[in-house]
C-alpha positions as CSV (number, residue, x, y, z in Angstrom):
1,M,91.1,-10.1,105.5
2,A,93.9,-8.4,103.7
3,M,96.2,-10.3,101.3
4,N,99.7,-9.5,100.3
5,Y,100.2,-8.7,96.5
6,N,103.4,-9.6,94.8
7,A,104.0,-8.5,91.2
8,K,106.6,-11.2,90.8
9,D,104.0,-13.9,91.5
10,E,101.7,-12.5,88.7
11,V,104.6,-12.6,86.3
12,D,105.6,-16.1,87.3
13,G,102.0,-17.3,87.1
14,G,101.0,-17.1,90.8
15,P,102.5,-17.8,94.3
16,P,104.4,-21.0,94.8
17,C,102.3,-24.1,95.5
18,A,102.6,-26.2,98.6
19,P,105.1,-29.1,98.5
20,G,103.7,-32.1,96.8
21,S,101.0,-30.3,94.8
22,T,100.9,-29.6,91.1
23,A,102.2,-26.2,90.0
24,K,99.5,-24.0,88.3
25,T,100.8,-21.5,85.8
26,R,99.4,-19.5,82.9
27,R,102.7,-19.3,81.2
28,P,102.6,-20.8,77.6
29,D,104.4,-24.0,77.0
30,N,108.0,-23.7,75.8
31,T,107.3,-24.8,72.2
32,A,108.2,-23.2,68.9
33,F,104.6,-22.6,68.1
34,K,103.4,-21.1,71.4
35,Q,106.6,-19.1,71.8
36,Q,106.4,-17.8,68.2
37,R,109.8,-19.2,67.1
38,L,108.5,-20.8,63.9
39,P,110.6,-20.1,60.8
40,A,109.2,-17.4,58.5
41,W,109.8,-16.2,55.0
42,Q,109.1,-12.7,53.8
43,P,109.4,-11.8,50.1
44,I,111.4,-8.8,49.2
45,L,109.9,-7.2,46.1
46,T,112.6,-5.8,43.8
47,A,112.6,-4.8,40.2
48,G,114.4,-8.0,39.3
49,T,111.5,-10.2,40.7
50,V,108.5,-8.1,39.9
51,L,109.1,-7.0,36.3
52,P,109.5,-10.6,34.9
53,I,106.2,-11.6,36.5
54,F,104.3,-8.8,34.8
55,F,105.9,-9.6,31.4
56,I,105.3,-13.3,31.8
57,I,101.6,-12.8,32.6
58,G,101.3,-10.5,29.6
59,L,103.0,-12.9,27.2
60,I,100.9,-15.9,28.4
61,F,97.5,-14.2,28.8
62,I,97.5,-12.3,25.5
63,P,98.0,-15.3,23.1
64,I,95.5,-17.3,25.2
65,G,92.9,-14.6,25.0
66,I,93.4,-14.1,21.2
67,G,93.0,-17.9,20.7
68,I,89.8,-18.0,22.8
69,F,88.4,-14.9,21.1
70,V,89.0,-16.2,17.6
71,T,87.6,-19.6,18.5
72,S,84.5,-18.0,19.9
73,N,84.0,-15.9,16.8
74,N,84.2,-19.0,14.6
75,I,81.2,-20.5,16.3
76,R,78.1,-20.2,14.2
77,E,75.0,-18.8,16.0
78,I,71.6,-17.4,15.0
79,E,68.8,-16.0,17.2
80,I,65.2,-15.7,16.3
81,D,63.0,-13.6,18.6
82,Y,59.4,-14.8,18.5
83,T,57.9,-12.9,21.4
84,G,55.3,-11.3,19.1
85,T,54.9,-7.9,20.8
86,E,55.6,-6.2,17.4
87,P,52.4,-5.8,15.3
88,S,54.3,-7.0,12.2
89,S,55.4,-10.3,14.0
90,P,53.7,-13.5,12.8
91,C,53.3,-14.4,16.5
92,N,51.5,-11.2,17.5
93,K,48.2,-13.0,17.1
94,C,49.2,-15.4,19.9
95,L,49.3,-12.7,22.5
96,S,45.5,-12.8,22.7
97,P,44.2,-15.3,25.3
98,D,41.3,-16.1,23.0
99,V,43.6,-17.8,20.4
100,T,44.3,-21.3,21.9
101,P,46.1,-23.2,20.7
102,C,48.1,-20.8,18.7
103,I,50.6,-21.7,16.0
104,C,52.8,-19.2,14.3
105,T,55.6,-19.5,11.7
106,I,58.7,-17.4,11.3
107,N,60.9,-17.6,8.1
108,F,64.6,-17.0,8.2
109,T,67.7,-17.7,6.1
110,L,71.1,-19.2,7.0
111,E,73.8,-17.4,5.1
112,K,76.4,-20.0,5.9
113,S,76.2,-23.7,6.7
114,F,76.3,-25.0,10.2
115,E,78.9,-27.8,10.5
116,G,79.1,-30.4,13.2
117,N,76.4,-31.0,15.9
118,V,74.0,-28.1,16.2
119,F,72.3,-27.2,19.5
120,M,68.8,-25.6,19.7
121,Y,68.1,-23.5,22.7
122,Y,65.2,-21.5,23.9
123,G,66.0,-18.2,25.6
124,L,64.0,-16.1,28.1
125,S,64.7,-12.5,29.2
126,N,63.5,-10.7,32.3
127,F,62.7,-14.0,34.0
128,Y,64.2,-14.1,37.5
129,Q,64.7,-17.8,38.2
130,N,67.3,-16.7,40.9
131,H,64.7,-15.3,43.3
132,R,65.2,-16.8,46.7
133,R,61.6,-18.0,47.2
134,Y,61.4,-19.3,43.7
135,V,64.6,-21.4,44.0
136,K,63.4,-22.9,47.3
137,S,60.0,-23.8,45.9
138,R,60.6,-27.5,45.2
139,D,60.7,-30.8,46.9
140,D,63.9,-32.8,46.0
141,S,62.7,-35.9,47.9
142,Q,59.5,-35.9,45.7
143,L,61.6,-35.5,42.6
144,N,63.8,-38.4,43.7
145,G,60.8,-40.7,43.7
146,D,60.1,-40.8,47.5
147,S,56.5,-42.2,47.9
148,S,55.8,-40.4,51.1
149,A,57.0,-37.0,49.7
150,L,54.8,-37.7,46.6
151,L,51.6,-37.6,48.6
152,N,52.9,-35.2,51.3
153,P,55.1,-32.6,49.6
154,S,57.3,-30.1,51.4
155,K,55.8,-26.9,52.7
156,E,58.5,-25.1,50.7
157,C,56.2,-25.7,47.7
158,E,53.5,-23.4,48.9
159,P,51.3,-22.1,47.3
160,Y,51.8,-24.8,44.7
161,R,51.7,-27.7,47.2
162,R,48.1,-28.9,46.8
163,N,45.3,-28.2,44.4
164,E,41.7,-29.5,44.6
165,D,42.7,-31.2,47.9
166,K,45.3,-33.3,46.1
167,P,49.0,-33.1,46.3
168,I,50.7,-31.6,43.3
169,A,53.3,-33.6,41.5
170,P,55.7,-32.1,40.8
171,C,55.1,-29.3,43.4
172,G,56.5,-25.9,43.6
173,A,56.8,-22.7,41.6
174,I,59.7,-23.9,39.5
175,A,57.8,-26.8,38.1
176,N,54.6,-24.8,37.8
177,S,56.3,-22.3,35.5
178,M,57.9,-24.9,33.2
179,F,58.5,-23.7,29.6
180,N,56.0,-25.5,27.3
181,D,56.4,-24.0,23.8
182,T,56.9,-26.5,21.0
183,L,59.5,-25.6,18.4
184,E,59.8,-27.4,15.0
185,L,62.4,-26.6,12.3
186,F,61.9,-27.1,8.6
187,L,64.2,-26.6,5.6
188,I,62.7,-25.2,2.5
189,G,64.3,-26.9,-0.5
190,N,64.7,-25.8,-4.1
191,D,61.3,-27.3,-4.9
192,S,59.8,-25.3,-2.0
193,Y,58.8,-28.6,-0.3
194,P,59.5,-28.2,3.4
195,M,61.8,-30.9,4.9
196,P,61.6,-31.4,8.7
197,I,64.8,-31.3,10.6
198,A,65.3,-34.2,13.0
199,L,65.4,-32.8,16.6
200,K,66.8,-35.1,19.2
201,K,65.1,-34.7,22.6
202,K,67.2,-37.1,24.7
203,G,70.7,-36.3,25.9
204,I,70.0,-32.7,26.7
205,A,70.1,-33.0,30.5
206,W,73.1,-33.5,32.8
207,W,73.9,-37.2,33.4
208,T,73.8,-36.8,37.2
209,D,70.4,-35.1,37.0
210,K,69.0,-37.8,34.8
211,N,70.4,-40.8,36.6
212,V,70.8,-39.6,40.2
213,K,68.7,-36.6,41.3
214,F,65.4,-37.4,39.4
215,R,63.5,-40.6,39.8
216,N,60.0,-41.8,39.1
217,P,58.1,-43.2,42.2
218,P,58.2,-47.0,42.5
219,G,55.1,-49.0,41.7
220,G,53.2,-50.7,38.9
221,D,54.1,-51.0,35.3
222,K,52.0,-48.1,34.2
223,L,53.4,-44.7,35.2
224,E,49.9,-43.3,35.7
225,E,49.4,-45.8,38.6
226,R,52.5,-44.6,40.3
227,F,51.2,-41.0,40.4
228,K,47.7,-42.0,41.6
229,G,46.3,-39.6,44.1
230,T,48.2,-36.6,42.8
231,T,47.2,-33.8,40.4
232,K,49.1,-31.8,37.8
233,P,50.6,-28.3,38.5
234,V,48.2,-25.4,38.1
235,N,49.6,-24.0,34.8
236,W,50.3,-27.4,33.2
237,L,48.2,-28.6,30.3
238,K,48.7,-32.3,31.1
239,P,49.9,-34.3,34.1
240,V,53.6,-35.3,34.5
241,Y,53.0,-38.9,33.4
242,M,51.9,-37.7,30.0
243,L,55.0,-35.5,29.1
244,D,56.3,-38.0,26.6
245,S,55.3,-41.3,25.0
246,D,58.7,-42.7,25.6
247,A,58.9,-44.5,29.0
248,D,62.5,-43.6,29.4
249,N,61.7,-39.9,29.0
250,N,58.5,-39.5,30.9
251,G,57.5,-38.4,34.4
252,F,60.1,-36.9,36.6
253,I,62.9,-38.2,34.3
254,N,61.6,-36.2,31.3
255,E,64.7,-34.3,30.1
256,D,62.8,-31.1,29.2
257,F,61.5,-31.0,32.8
258,I,65.0,-31.8,34.2
259,V,66.6,-29.0,32.2
260,W,64.0,-26.5,33.4
261,M,64.4,-27.5,37.0
262,R,68.1,-26.4,36.9
263,T,67.5,-22.8,37.7
264,A,69.4,-20.0,35.9
265,A,71.6,-17.5,37.8
266,L,70.7,-14.4,35.6
267,P,67.4,-13.0,34.4
268,T,68.4,-13.5,30.8
269,F,69.3,-17.1,30.1
270,R,69.1,-19.9,27.6
271,K,68.3,-23.6,28.1
272,L,69.0,-26.5,25.8
273,Y,65.9,-27.6,24.0
274,R,67.0,-30.1,21.3
275,L,70.1,-31.6,19.5
276,I,70.6,-31.7,15.8
277,E,73.2,-34.4,15.1
278,R,75.4,-34.5,12.1
279,K,74.7,-37.5,10.0
280,S,77.4,-37.3,7.4
281,D,80.9,-35.8,7.2
282,L,80.3,-35.0,3.5
283,H,77.3,-32.8,4.2
284,P,76.7,-29.9,6.6
285,T,74.3,-30.4,9.5
286,L,72.3,-27.3,8.5
287,P,73.1,-26.2,4.9
288,A,72.8,-22.6,3.9
289,G,69.3,-21.8,2.7
290,R,65.8,-20.9,3.7
291,Y,64.2,-22.3,6.8
292,Y,61.1,-21.7,8.8
293,L,60.4,-22.2,12.5
294,N,57.0,-23.6,13.5
295,I,56.0,-22.5,17.0
296,T,53.2,-23.8,19.2
297,Y,52.8,-20.7,21.3
298,N,51.8,-21.6,24.9
299,Y,54.2,-19.7,27.2
300,P,53.1,-16.1,27.9
301,V,55.9,-13.7,28.7
302,H,54.5,-10.3,27.8
303,Y,52.8,-10.0,31.2
304,F,56.2,-9.3,32.8
305,D,57.8,-7.6,29.8
306,G,59.8,-10.7,29.0
307,R,61.2,-11.9,25.6
308,K,61.4,-15.3,24.0
309,R,63.8,-16.5,21.4
310,M,65.1,-19.6,19.7
311,I,68.9,-20.0,19.3
312,L,70.8,-22.3,16.9
313,S,74.4,-22.7,17.8
314,T,77.5,-24.8,17.2
315,I,80.2,-25.4,19.8
316,S,83.9,-25.6,20.0
317,W,86.5,-27.2,22.3
318,M,85.7,-24.3,24.8
319,G,81.9,-24.7,24.6
320,G,79.4,-22.2,23.2
321,K,79.9,-18.7,22.0
322,N,81.4,-16.5,24.7
323,P,83.6,-13.6,23.6
324,F,83.9,-12.2,27.2
325,L,86.4,-14.8,28.3
326,G,88.8,-14.0,25.4
327,I,88.4,-10.3,26.0
328,A,89.1,-10.7,29.7
329,Y,92.3,-12.6,29.0
330,I,93.5,-10.0,26.5
331,A,92.7,-7.1,28.9
332,V,94.5,-8.7,31.9
333,G,97.5,-9.6,29.7
334,S,97.7,-6.1,28.2
335,I,97.4,-4.3,31.5
336,S,100.2,-6.5,33.0
337,F,102.5,-6.0,30.0
338,L,101.8,-2.2,30.1
339,L,102.5,-2.0,33.8
340,G,105.7,-4.0,33.3
341,V,106.9,-1.5,30.6
342,V,106.0,1.5,32.9
343,L,107.8,0.0,35.9
344,L,110.8,-0.9,33.7
345,V,111.1,2.8,32.5
346,I,110.8,4.1,36.1
347,N,113.4,1.6,37.3
348,H,115.8,2.5,34.5
349,K,115.4,6.2,35.2
350,Y,115.8,6.2,38.9
351,R,117.9,3.1,39.7
352,N,121.0,5.2,40.3
353,S,119.2,7.6,42.6
354,S,120.2,7.1,46.2
355,N,117.3,9.2,47.5
356,T,113.8,8.0,46.7
357,A,112.4,11.3,47.9
358,D,113.6,12.8,44.7
359,I,111.1,10.7,42.6
360,T,108.1,12.7,41.6
361,I,105.0,11.2,40.1
């Protein structure tokens, strides 16, 4: 059956409806939004608006960058590499698997005193904690003290989920590869008698990690009973309930463990190991002089061409030593100021020209 086609009906939204019926139309509502009548503003870039912006950015960023760069350079920092791959290194003997446990000592000298609180870090290189499967290899429910997850860990922990037909606590590749070297610092006085430096092991983890994300499983008074039926990770020397003698720093809430579980974004990283608190305003925290670092060498890195180091550092209002931020501010400010000068010269030279085609670059 043939039908009559009317172009006017298509424009109007269709043929007229029968009397008493609702009109059907595809025409948008007569509103400011649907009819595109909303007010709009379009900036017009002129020399009078653009040039001040470039100069303001330069005048603000350059002083800020200089201040950050100078502050970063004033931070005292020293790094001691103790990987031991060099034959002359005192820790070279520890590369042999037959020497266990292995203890090595490295002497060093502080030319200038360290004022204020001093932070001791351990650093690793060529260690990819950002690998996708590595980052996923953990069970957050287990780490939060869930009893069911303790005995039945997540499958994401494979192949470090079970061992000897027992669930591993904590499970996963991150926990299994936990850093376990022991670092001790000694000051050699004038009488050559070494004085141990007090290293604070609590207060190194984020508050939210310590008090929210990590919890020991509920149960009896003894922590060992709460982890009954589980076994330690494959590469650990002792179970999780024996990490520390302090009950507030043992098990899943051990701060060394918590710090390690916060994975690094880059293959070369450092993690906070200990705090050296300043005891007196009259004396520096670490006076200039001779020191030695006593290392219990447990963590092998030469298998993957990695490096290990100990870092002593002070901090400022902006955090640790980081010259990149100051350099970035100075570079951006300088480029903006230079562009402002170039555009100002071009504008001054050609502002009276009525034909922009005469401008040659």
